[in-house]
N, C-alpha and C positions, 0 to 999 in steps of 0.2 A: 269240037262237038261237046255238047252239054252232057255231064255225067251225073249231076245231082241238081235237084230242083226243090225249092221250098214253096209250099202252098199254104198261105194264110187263110184258114177256113176250109176245112175238109167236110163241108156239108154235102148236099146232094150233088152239086156241080163239082166241087173240089175233090170229092172222093172218086167220082167217075174219071176225072182228069188224072188223078194220082194212079188209079188202076191202069189206065191207058199208058201212062209213062212207064210204069213198072213193067208192063208187058213188052215195052220197047227197051228193056234193060237199063232204064234210067232210075237211079236211086232217088227216093222221095222222102222229104221231111215235111210232115203236115201238122197243122195245129187245130185244136178244138178248144172251146172255152173252159170246159169242165175237165178235171184231171181224169176221171173215170172214162169218159168218152174219148179223151185223147189216147189213153192207154189201149183202147179197143182198136185203134188204127194199126197197131202192131200185127194184128191177125191178117192184115192185107199186105204186110211187108213194108209198111210206112213207118218211118222213124217218128214216134209221137212226141209232140210238144204241147203243153198246156199253156195257152196264151189268151188273155182277155184284155184287149186294147181299150176297153171302156174304163179300166182301172188306171187312173193317171199315174200312179206310182210305178206300175209295171212298164208303162210306156216310157217314162223317164229313164228307167234302167236301160232300155234298148237304145235310147238316144245319146247316152253318155259316151 
């Protein structure tokens, strides 16, 4: 059984999905492009991550 899920992009769809997973007792790590909006995810019980895949240097860090 899955006990933790990462959602890249907690916009209107990702946030709804995250809330549903949390209601099913599944831990969720979710990303937003801006640091401030990422931090706001914590109010829903989502582990926040600031991630902008448009910035090539950040993408390269994840691929190493």
